[in-house]
C-alpha positions as CSV (number, residue, x, y, z in Angstrom):
1,X,-0.1,-0.3,0.0
2,X,2.8,2.4,0.7
3,X,4.6,1.4,-2.0
4,X,1.7,2.1,-4.3
5,X,1.1,5.4,-2.7
6,X,4.4,6.5,-2.9
7,X,4.6,5.8,-6.9
8,X,1.4,8.1,-7.4
9,X,3.4,10.6,-5.6
10,X,6.4,10.0,-8.2
11,X,4.0,9.8,-11.0
12,X,2.1,12.8,-10.4
13,X,5.4,15.0,-9.7
14,X,7.1,13.5,-13.1
15,X,3.6,14.7,-15.0
16,X,3.8,17.9,-13.6
17,X,7.1,18.2,-14.6
18,X,8.7,19.3,-11.0
19,X,12.2,20.9,-11.2
20,X,12.9,18.8,-8.5
21,X,14.4,15.2,-8.4
22,X,12.5,12.4,-7.0
23,X,14.0,9.2,-6.0
24,X,12.4,6.2,-4.9
25,X,14.6,3.2,-3.3
26,X,14.6,-0.3,-1.7
27,X,16.1,-2.7,0.1
28,X,16.1,-6.3,1.2
29,X,18.6,-8.0,3.6
30,X,17.9,-11.5,4.7
31,X,20.4,-12.7,7.2
32,X,21.0,-16.3,8.1
33,X,23.3,-16.9,11.6
34,X,24.3,-19.7,13.6
35,X,25.1,-18.5,17.2
36,X,26.8,-20.4,19.6
37,X,28.7,-18.1,21.6
38,X,27.7,-14.9,20.3
39,X,28.1,-12.2,22.3
40,X,28.8,-14.1,25.6
41,X,29.9,-17.3,26.1
42,X,28.4,-20.5,25.7
43,X,27.4,-22.5,29.1
44,X,27.5,-25.8,29.4
45,X,23.9,-27.8,28.1
46,X,23.3,-24.6,26.3
47,X,22.0,-25.5,22.3
48,X,23.3,-23.1,19.1
49,X,20.6,-21.4,18.0
50,X,20.0,-21.3,13.9
51,X,17.4,-18.1,12.5
52,X,16.9,-15.8,9.6
53,X,16.3,-12.2,10.5
54,X,15.1,-9.3,7.7
55,X,15.4,-5.9,6.9
56,X,13.1,-4.2,4.6
57,X,13.1,-0.5,3.8
58,X,11.7,1.9,1.3
59,X,12.9,5.2,0.9
60,X,12.1,8.6,-1.0
61,X,13.8,11.2,-1.6
62,X,12.7,14.6,-3.0
63,X,15.2,17.6,-3.9
64,X,14.9,21.0,-4.8
65,X,17.1,23.8,-4.9
66,X,16.4,25.0,-1.4
67,X,15.1,22.0,0.6
68,X,15.2,18.3,0.6
69,X,12.9,16.1,2.2
70,X,13.8,12.5,2.6
71,X,11.5,9.7,4.4
72,X,12.5,5.9,5.1
73,X,9.9,3.5,6.5
74,X,11.3,-0.1,7.4
75,X,10.2,-3.4,8.7
76,X,12.2,-5.9,10.7
77,X,11.8,-9.5,11.2
78,X,12.4,-12.6,12.0
79,X,11.3,-15.5,9.5
80,X,8.4,-17.4,11.2
81,X,7.6,-14.8,14.1
82,X,4.2,-14.6,12.8
83,X,2.1,-17.4,12.0
84,X,1.3,-17.5,7.7
85,X,-2.5,-16.0,8.5
86,X,-1.4,-13.1,10.6
87,X,-3.6,-10.1,11.0
88,X,-1.2,-7.8,12.4
89,X,3.2,-8.3,12.1
90,X,5.0,-8.8,15.7
91,X,7.0,-5.4,15.1
92,X,5.4,-4.1,12.7
93,X,6.4,-1.2,9.9
94,X,8.4,1.5,11.4
95,X,9.9,5.3,10.6
96,X,13.5,5.0,10.3
97,X,14.0,8.1,8.9
98,X,11.9,11.1,8.3
99,X,14.1,14.4,7.8
100,X,13.7,17.9,5.6
101,X,16.8,19.8,4.8
102,X,16.5,23.6,4.2
103,X,19.0,25.7,2.7
104,X,19.0,29.1,3.7
105,X,22.4,30.0,1.6
106,X,25.1,28.4,0.0
107,X,26.3,27.4,3.0
108,X,24.3,27.3,5.7
109,X,21.1,25.0,6.0
110,X,19.3,23.0,8.7
111,X,18.4,19.4,9.4
112,X,15.1,18.4,10.8
113,X,13.7,15.5,12.2
114,X,14.3,11.6,12.9
115,X,17.3,11.2,10.8
116,X,20.9,9.0,11.0
117,X,24.2,10.6,12.1
118,X,27.4,9.4,10.8
119,X,30.6,11.1,11.6
120,X,34.1,9.9,10.5
121,X,34.8,6.1,11.2
122,X,31.3,5.8,13.0
123,X,33.3,5.8,16.1
124,X,31.0,8.2,18.5
125,X,28.1,8.8,15.9
126,X,27.0,5.8,13.8
127,X,23.8,4.3,12.3
128,X,25.1,0.8,13.4
129,X,24.1,-0.5,10.0
130,X,24.8,-3.7,10.9
131,X,22.1,-4.4,13.2
132,X,18.4,-4.7,11.1
133,X,16.9,-2.2,13.0
134,X,19.8,0.6,12.7
135,X,20.1,3.5,14.7
136,X,18.6,7.2,14.6
137,X,18.1,10.4,16.6
138,X,15.1,13.1,16.8
139,X,17.3,16.2,16.4
140,X,18.1,19.4,14.4
141,X,21.5,20.1,12.9
142,X,22.6,23.3,11.8
143,X,25.0,23.0,9.6
144,X,27.5,25.4,7.7
145,X,30.0,24.1,4.9
146,X,32.5,25.0,2.5
147,X,34.7,24.1,0.2
148,X,37.3,24.5,3.2
149,X,35.5,22.9,6.0
150,X,32.2,21.6,7.9
151,X,30.9,22.5,10.8
152,X,27.4,20.4,12.3
153,X,25.9,21.8,15.9
154,X,23.1,19.4,17.2
155,X,20.8,19.7,19.5
156,X,18.2,17.4,20.8
157,X,14.9,17.2,23.5
158,X,13.6,14.2,24.4
159,X,10.0,13.6,25.9
160,X,7.7,10.5,26.0
161,X,4.6,12.5,25.2
162,X,2.7,15.8,24.9
163,X,2.6,16.3,28.3
164,X,0.7,18.9,30.2
165,X,3.3,19.0,33.4
166,X,6.3,17.5,34.6
167,X,10.1,16.8,32.1
168,X,11.0,13.3,33.3
169,X,11.8,10.7,30.7
170,X,11.6,7.1,31.1
171,X,12.2,5.8,27.6
172,X,15.0,3.1,27.8
173,X,18.4,3.6,26.3
174,X,17.8,7.3,24.6
175,X,19.1,10.4,25.9
176,X,17.0,13.3,27.7
177,X,19.1,15.8,26.2
178,X,22.1,16.1,23.7
179,X,23.9,18.7,22.2
180,X,27.2,18.4,20.1
181,X,29.3,20.2,17.7
182,X,31.7,18.3,15.1
183,X,34.1,20.2,13.2
184,X,35.9,18.7,9.8
185,X,38.4,20.1,7.6
186,X,40.6,18.4,5.0
187,X,44.2,19.4,3.8
188,X,46.1,17.9,1.3
189,X,47.6,14.1,2.9
190,X,45.7,15.2,6.2
191,X,42.1,15.5,7.0
192,X,40.8,16.2,11.0
193,X,37.5,16.0,12.6
194,X,37.0,17.6,16.3
195,X,33.9,16.6,18.2
196,X,32.4,17.9,21.1
197,X,29.6,16.2,23.2
198,X,27.2,16.9,25.9
199,X,25.1,14.1,26.7
200,X,22.4,14.6,29.2
201,X,20.7,10.9,31.2
202,X,17.7,10.7,32.9
203,X,17.8,10.0,36.6
204,X,14.5,8.6,37.3
205,X,14.6,8.2,40.8
206,X,16.2,12.0,41.5
207,X,14.4,13.5,38.5
208,X,17.7,14.7,37.6
209,X,19.3,14.6,34.2
210,X,23.2,14.2,34.6
211,X,25.5,15.4,32.1
212,X,28.5,14.0,30.5
213,X,31.3,15.4,28.6
214,X,33.3,13.7,25.6
215,X,35.6,15.8,23.2
216,X,38.1,15.1,21.2
217,X,39.2,14.3,17.7
218,X,39.8,11.7,14.8
219,X,42.5,12.0,12.2
220,X,43.6,10.7,8.9
221,X,46.9,10.8,7.0
222,X,47.9,9.3,4.0
223,X,51.7,8.9,3.7
224,X,51.4,7.9,0.4
225,X,49.0,5.9,-2.2
226,X,50.1,2.8,-0.4
227,X,49.9,3.8,3.4
228,X,47.5,5.6,5.3
229,X,47.0,6.4,9.2
230,X,43.8,6.9,11.3
231,X,43.7,7.9,14.7
232,X,41.2,8.5,17.1
233,X,41.6,10.4,20.7
234,X,38.6,11.3,23.2
235,X,38.4,12.1,26.7
236,X,35.5,11.8,29.0
237,X,34.6,13.7,31.6
238,X,30.9,15.0,34.4
239,X,28.8,12.6,35.5
240,X,27.1,8.9,34.3
241,X,23.6,8.5,35.1
242,X,24.1,7.6,39.0
243,X,25.7,10.9,39.5
244,X,29.8,9.1,39.5
245,X,32.3,11.6,38.6
246,X,33.3,10.4,35.0
247,X,37.1,10.4,33.9
248,X,37.5,8.2,30.4
249,X,39.6,8.0,27.9
250,X,39.7,6.3,24.4
251,X,42.9,5.8,22.4
252,X,43.0,3.9,18.8
253,X,45.6,4.1,15.9
254,X,44.9,1.8,12.7
255,X,47.8,1.8,9.8
256,X,46.9,0.9,6.5
257,X,49.3,-0.7,3.5
258,X,48.5,-1.6,0.1
259,X,50.7,-4.5,-0.7
260,X,49.7,-4.8,-4.1
261,X,46.7,-4.0,-6.4
262,X,45.2,-7.2,-4.8
263,X,46.0,-7.4,-0.9
264,X,45.2,-4.5,1.7
265,X,47.6,-5.2,5.1
266,X,46.1,-3.8,8.5
267,X,47.3,-3.3,11.9
268,X,46.3,-1.6,15.0
269,X,45.3,-0.9,18.7
270,X,42.7,0.5,20.7
271,X,42.0,1.2,24.5
272,X,39.1,2.0,26.1
273,X,39.4,2.8,29.8
274,X,37.7,0.9,32.8
275,X,37.0,0.4,36.5
276,X,39.6,-2.1,38.4
277,X,37.3,-4.6,40.1
278,X,34.3,-3.1,38.9
279,X,33.0,0.6,39.8
280,X,34.1,1.8,43.4
281,X,33.2,4.5,45.3
282,X,32.2,7.6,43.2
283,X,34.5,7.5,40.4
284,X,34.0,6.1,37.1
285,X,36.9,5.4,34.8
286,X,35.2,3.3,32.1
287,X,34.4,5.0,28.8
288,X,31.5,4.8,26.6
289,X,31.5,5.3,23.2
290,X,27.7,6.2,23.4
291,X,26.2,6.2,19.2
292,X,29.2,4.4,17.8
293,X,28.6,1.3,15.3
294,X,30.4,-0.6,17.4
295,X,29.7,-3.7,15.6
296,X,32.6,-2.5,13.5
297,X,35.5,-2.3,16.2
298,X,36.5,-5.1,19.2
299,X,35.7,-8.3,16.7
300,X,32.8,-9.0,15.0
301,X,31.3,-11.6,17.9
302,X,30.2,-8.0,19.9
303,X,31.7,-8.8,23.0
304,X,32.5,-5.8,23.7
305,X,30.2,-2.6,24.5
306,X,27.5,-3.6,22.0
307,X,24.6,-3.6,24.8
308,X,27.5,-5.4,27.1
309,X,30.3,-4.1,28.6
310,X,29.5,-0.8,30.3
311,X,30.8,0.5,33.0
312,X,33.5,-2.3,33.1
313,X,36.9,-3.5,32.8
314,X,37.7,-1.3,29.8
315,X,39.2,-2.9,26.6
316,X,42.6,-3.3,25.4
317,X,42.4,-4.4,21.7
318,X,45.2,-5.2,19.3
319,X,44.5,-6.7,15.8
320,X,46.1,-7.2,12.2
321,X,44.2,-8.2,9.4
322,X,44.8,-8.7,5.6
323,X,42.4,-8.3,2.6
324,X,42.5,-9.8,-0.9
325,X,40.4,-9.1,-3.8
326,X,39.4,-12.4,-5.7
327,X,38.7,-11.5,-9.5
328,X,37.0,-8.2,-9.9
329,X,33.3,-9.1,-7.9
330,X,34.7,-11.1,-4.6
331,X,37.2,-10.4,-1.5
332,X,38.2,-12.1,1.6
333,X,39.3,-10.4,4.6
334,X,40.6,-12.4,7.4
335,X,41.3,-10.3,11.2
336,X,43.2,-11.6,14.5
337,X,42.0,-9.5,17.7
338,X,43.7,-10.1,20.8
339,X,41.9,-8.7,23.6
340,X,42.9,-8.1,27.5
341,X,41.5,-5.6,29.9
342,X,42.7,-2.2,30.3
343,X,42.0,-2.5,34.3
344,X,42.3,-5.0,37.2
345,X,39.7,-7.9,36.4
346,X,39.9,-9.5,39.8
347,X,43.2,-10.2,42.2
348,X,45.1,-13.2,40.9
349,X,43.0,-12.9,37.7
350,X,45.5,-12.2,34.2
351,X,44.0,-9.6,32.6
352,X,44.4,-11.7,29.1
353,X,40.6,-12.0,28.0
354,X,41.1,-14.1,24.4
355,X,41.7,-13.8,21.0
356,X,39.0,-13.3,18.3
357,X,39.6,-14.8,14.5
358,X,36.9,-12.9,12.0
359,X,36.6,-14.4,8.7
360,X,34.4,-12.1,6.0
361,X,34.2,-13.4,2.0
362,X,32.0,-10.5,-0.1
363,X,30.7,-11.2,-3.4
364,X,29.4,-8.3,-5.3
365,X,26.6,-10.2,-8.1
366,X,26.0,-6.8,-9.4
367,X,25.3,-3.0,-9.3
368,X,22.4,-3.6,-6.9
369,X,22.9,-7.2,-5.1
370,X,25.9,-8.5,-2.6
371,X,26.1,-11.8,-0.7
372,X,28.5,-11.8,2.0
373,X,29.2,-14.4,4.6
374,X,31.3,-14.8,7.4
375,X,32.7,-17.2,10.4
376,X,34.2,-16.1,13.9
377,X,35.6,-17.9,16.6
378,X,36.6,-16.7,20.2
379,X,39.0,-18.7,22.1
380,X,38.4,-17.0,25.4
381,X,41.1,-17.1,28.7
382,X,40.6,-16.7,32.0
383,X,39.9,-13.2,32.1
384,X,36.8,-13.1,29.6
385,X,35.5,-16.0,31.9
386,X,35.7,-14.1,35.2
387,X,34.4,-11.6,33.3
388,X,30.8,-13.5,31.7
389,X,31.0,-16.0,34.8
390,X,31.6,-18.6,33.2
391,X,34.0,-21.3,33.2
392,X,32.5,-24.1,31.4
393,X,35.4,-23.9,28.4
394,X,32.6,-24.7,25.3
395,X,33.2,-23.9,22.0
396,X,32.3,-20.5,21.1
397,X,31.8,-19.6,17.5
398,X,29.2,-17.8,15.1
399,X,28.5,-17.8,11.5
400,X,26.3,-15.8,9.0
401,X,25.1,-15.7,5.2
402,X,23.4,-12.4,4.3
403,X,21.8,-11.0,0.7
404,X,21.2,-7.4,0.2
405,X,19.4,-6.3,-2.4
406,X,19.4,-2.8,-2.7
407,X,17.8,-1.5,-5.9
408,X,16.9,2.3,-7.2
409,X,13.0,2.1,-8.1
410,X,12.4,5.4,-9.8
411,X,14.5,8.4,-10.7
412,X,13.1,11.4,-12.4
413,X,16.4,12.9,-13.4
């Protein structure tokens, strides 16, 4: 029904020969997963699980010289989570994005509504594209840019409903208020971004907003066509939601080397600070990457900072990777991560957490269709068993197969 309505709008706009450009796109992304120790260690007697999830999206974008209108509907499901003769879906159709961008001058615009926020390598702000539902924000972003720099100022304030009185906010996982400023500039071989984030979480019990501050930089340097460096440096201060004093940091460095036309090599590390023996007193030293696409970092099995490991012992991730092209349409990437705790886990417990191996194969069938497959295995050390409170020593692995079909259904250009 929605697709028919959008096509009708497209036909009307095309018939009246509007000066705007209308584009309608789609996405269908089913993914089969075998989980046997994904995100947490396998306990004795636990059976592995196998399922197929699917994301379906329909997007429309209308662009004029002075403004852009964009809307994205999506349906997220697991195959079989509703009966064949269903009267309603379990999750239902949802609105992933709905925003408008008004251009007040060649260099200044305002983008309002529900939207994805992606900056740099997605370490602090990302759309979490691996998850079928993705992440989007209700926010106003003031944008100033020219050929030399980009500057964004974001402002958000959340409520549960159109209340008559009161401002207490109880939606799980969301901030009550957020403000940030992001600045980016390119030079010849070097570019840099600077971020300041003021994130306010609602403490419902005491009916207060507790603010933390994250500030830092993402840096990129291209030494040559074959060698490049990426670095992240972020600090956190202020208060966490429990009113503890926050003092934390993240440092990361990634080296990329193009060994040949078909082989890419990578080496790097990331350190996120943590708390010794969990949080003690009113001092919190655990870094929180907040809205980053955390699946992209610290191993694909999502043992760290994907709905877990917050306010914990932190992380030291040292990794090496190799990617190779297979023909013109395929590639194979292998990554090895060695994990250890940044802070002390417990008395007489080694900080070593484990080693993870990630393999990913990708094949571009054509311009609209991509097929990908992956296999990962976690080799847990004693420290991870203590953190996860599981000493059963079982095999922990994960495999997946995904197809993405992403066509352009209509373009008035």
